[in-house]
C-alpha angles and dihedrals in degrees: 000000000000108000090233092054090049090051095053099036093098091061092046089049088053088061100255119150120239089250090053091047092051089048092055092050091049088051091050092049089049092051091047089052099042105038116091114241123353121351097246127198093273092056094047093049092046088073089071105024091112093054130091119271094260091055090049089052092048090048090055091049091048092053091047088053091049090053090046095050091046090055090053093059112092 
């Protein structure tokens, strides 16, 4: 499986459309660029605070996968 697909699979499994997933990732990028200092847990979770619990859980898993994939890159 393509690593990008593996990272995003929890969001797809939660029923989000590709355009919604893209929107969430753009929002995450925007938060990362515009927030002063580090993007703490509150800023990361703010991206999906208006979403149902299953989407919030999928978001947490997706972020965990992003971190795991980043740690694999030399």
